N, C-alpha and C positions, 0 to 999 in steps of 0.2 A: 313088689319089687319090679316084676316084669312090666307092670303098667308104667312106672317111672322111666325104665329103660326105653320103652317104646315111645313115650312122650319126648324124651331127650332126643332120640333118633329122628322123630318127626320134626322137631324144631330145627335140628341140624340140616335135615333134608330141605326144609322150606328155605332156610337161610342160604344154602348152597344153590338152590334153584333161583332164588332172587339175585344172587351175585352173578350167576351165569347169564341170566336174562339181562342184567344191567350192563354186561360187557358186550352184548350183541350190537353190531354196527350196521348202518345202512351202507350198502355197497354202491360203487360207481359215483362217488361224490367229487372226484377230481375234476376240476374245471367248472364246477357249479358256481353260480353267482350268489354272493351274499353282500348285503348293504349294512354298514355299521355307522352309527351316528356318534359324534363326540370323540373324534380320533386325534385331536391335537395333543392330548396328554392322557395319562392314567390308563384305565381299563381298555378304553377304545383304541388307544395308540398301540398298546401291547397286543391286543386281539388282532388288529389289522396286520401287524408284522408276522405273528404266528400263523394266522390263517393263510396269509400269502405264501409262506414257506410250505404249508401243507398242501398247496395246489389249488386252493379256492381262487376264483376270480373275484377279487375284493373291490367293492366300491366303498371308499372311506370318506365320509363327510367330515369336514373340518370347519371350525368357525373362523379361523384366520388363515391368511396366505402363508404366514410363517410356519404354522403347524403343518399345512399341506406340503410345503416344500421340504421341510425336515423329514417328513414321513416318506416322501417320494425318493429322497436321497438314500434311504436305507432299505428299500424294498425293491421287488422286481418290477419290470415294465408292465407286467400283467395287472398290477394293482393300479387303480385309478382313483384319484382324489377329486373331490368336488366341494366347493364352498357352500355351506348351508347354515343358516340361522333358523332353528326349528320354530322360532316365534313368528317367522315371516311366512304367511300362508302362500303368497305368490311364489316365493322361492321354493317352498316344499313342492308345489304343483309342477314347477319347471323341472326340478330335479327328478321327480317321479316320471315325468314324460321322457327325460333323457335316459333314465334307467330302462324304461320300456323299450326305447329305440335300440338300446344296447343288448338286452336279453332276448329280444324278438319273441319267438314262439316258445322258447325254453322256459320262460318265466324266471322268478327269483326264488332260489332255494331258501335263503335265510335273511331275516331282518333282525338286527340286533339294535334295539333301542337303548343306547347307552348314554346319550347326551344328558347332562344334568348339572345343576348348580346347587350350592348349599343355601346361599342367601344369609341374611343376618339371623343369628340365633341369640335371642335375648328374651327376658320376661315379656309377656304379652302386653302389659301396660306401658312398656317402653316404645312400642311399635305403632306405625301407621299402616294404612291399607297397602301402600306401595311396597312396603317391606314383605308383604305376603304375596303380592301380585306376581313378581318376577319369578320366584321359584315355581309357582303354580303354572305360569305361562310356559316355562321351559320344561319342567319335569313331568307335567301332566298334559296340558293342552298340546304342546309340541309333540310329545310322544304319540298322542292319539291322532294328531293331524298326519304325521309321517305314516302311521300304521294304516289309516283308512285310504291314503293315497297309494300305498304300496300293496294293499290287500289283493287287488285283482291279479297282480303278478305272482304273489305268494300262492294264491288259490290255484293258479295255472300250473305251478310246479308241485302242488301238494307239499309245500315246504314247511318251514319252521319260523316262528316268531319268538324272540327272546327279549323279554322286558327286564331291564335292570332296575330293581326297586331298592329296598334297603331293610335292615332290621327296624329302621325308623318308620317303616310302613306297617309294623306290627306293634311298636311300642314308642310312644312319644315321650322323650325325656328332656325336651327343651322347647321354648316358645319359638315361633317363627313360621314361615310358609313351607319349609322343607318337609316337615312331618305330615301336615295335611295333604301335601302333594303326593307323598309316597303312599299314604293310606289310600288315596284315590286311585293311584296306579294299581294297587293290589285289587281293588274292586273292578277296574277296567280289565285287568288281566284275566280275572276269573270269569267274567261274563264273555269275554272274547274267546277264551279257551272252549267254553261250552258251545258258543255260536259256530265256531270253526270245525268242530269235531266231525260234523256231517260232510265236510269238504276234504277231509283227510289232512287238514292243517293242524299241526301240533303247536301249542302255545305254552311257553315256560316262563317262570318268573325267578330271577336270581335275587337273593336277599343278603347282600354282603353286610358284615359288621363294619367296624372302623378300620379302614385301610389307609395306608400312607399314600395319598394322591394330592394333586393340586386342590381338590375340593375340600380336603380336610386340613389344609395348611394352617397350623395353630396361629402363626403370625398374622395371616390374613383375617382369620376369624376374630382374633383379638382387636385388630385394627378397625374392622367394621363395627364391632360392638362398642369400642371406645368413642367412635364418631357419634353413635346414637346416645351414649351416656352423657357426652358433653353437651348435647342439645336438649336434654331432659329439663322439664320445668323444675324449679327449686323444690316444690312440694313433693315431687316424686323422688328426687334425690334424698330428701330428708327422710322419707319413709324407708328407703333402702339403706341409708347411711353412707357417709363419704368414703368409708373404707370398703364398702361392698364390692366395688369394681375390682380392686386389687386382690381381695380375698377370693372372689369368685374365679378370677383368672388363674390363681394358684391351684385351686381345687380342680379346675378343668385340665390344667397341665398335668397334674398328678394322675387323673383318670385316663388321660390320653396315653401316658407312658405305660399304664397297666394294660389297656385294651387295644392299643394300636397294632395292627398287623403290618409288618414291614414288607413282606413278600406279597405282591398282588397277583402272582400267577395262579393261585387256586381259583380266583374268580374267572380267569380265562379258561381254565380247565373245565369249569362248570358250563361256560358258554359252548365249549367244544362238545361236551357230552350232550347238551341240549340240541346242538345242530347235527350231530352225527349218530347218536344212539338210536337204535330201533325202538327203544322204549324210554324216551326221555322223561325226567321227573317233572311234575307240575310245579314244584318249588325246590329251589336249591338254597339252603342256608349255608353261608360261607364265612369262615373265620373262626378262630378259637373263641374269641369273645362272644360271637353270635351264638355258637353252639353250646357253650358252657354257661352263659349268663343271660344275654338278651332274649334269645328264643325261649328258653325255659321260663324266664320271668314273664314274657308276654302271655303265657298260658296260665299264669297264676291269678288268683282273685285280685281285684283292684286294691284292696286294703294292704296286701303284701307288696304289690308294685309300688304303691305310694310310700309305704314305710321305707323300702330299700332305696328308692330314688331320692326321696327327700332327705335322707341321711347325708347325701352329697351336696346339699344346698347350703349356702351361707345364710346364717340367721339374720333377719332383717332388723334394722334399728327400731322399726315400728313395733316389732314383737316384744321389745323390752320397754316400750313406752307405758307409763302408768296411766 
């Protein structure tokens, strides 16, 4: 009996120590510089607003002038916006040079690689190489390009790099370029974390589930998929069946209602922990759907993953052909 009591007390003690360690913060961060990509909408937009209020000197990169102006209108004069398309290497280099001139010898405390796109999500045999190329260019190559150009400034400050990946970087549940790009981000993040350890730079990866943002807008996703469907050769349409598109859209809408997280603030809370905690996590799984379903499923054998994911697929016309 005494053994079990001591075991229980030991577990409680370890849990309490971990919780206390998790709450320890880096001091003197007010006025530190952070750079966030993809601030027009969604996670990046909210992060820029919140970190500005918390006293960081935020460089918020936006893809559009409209996004930049709208952000400037609701933040302090300390926040600075800059137009950046992460696919444009020349633009990335120019922005990095500008940031260097702004931070001077202080360096850059935080880099939040948030910019990303979904791209078309459809069965692989519907797609062409260009459908894969754009998500990979933005989500992976753009992220790497921004990182390596900002890295000297991060090393100078012994700061933090926060890469926004996805549960889609752990488990691919649809065709298209998004999932390969996010799997690759996970690989880049892990190698970068180990490379930077010797320099005192901490690298974290955030893995959100399905959150309500412009990236996951069901109407836009359906619109892109319909364009591809209508251009398919007759033989492919025949294999899937004329009713496939409508039935698949209905299933995806049902899944979205079950899994979609309306409140995006937990993702920003993870970004904040990664930037300010004395002991940030290597990975942050965010969202009830991610914690309760996608993340556990990603750790299961492939046969279980396939069984559960394929239950949500529409049966093909070809499957019924004799």
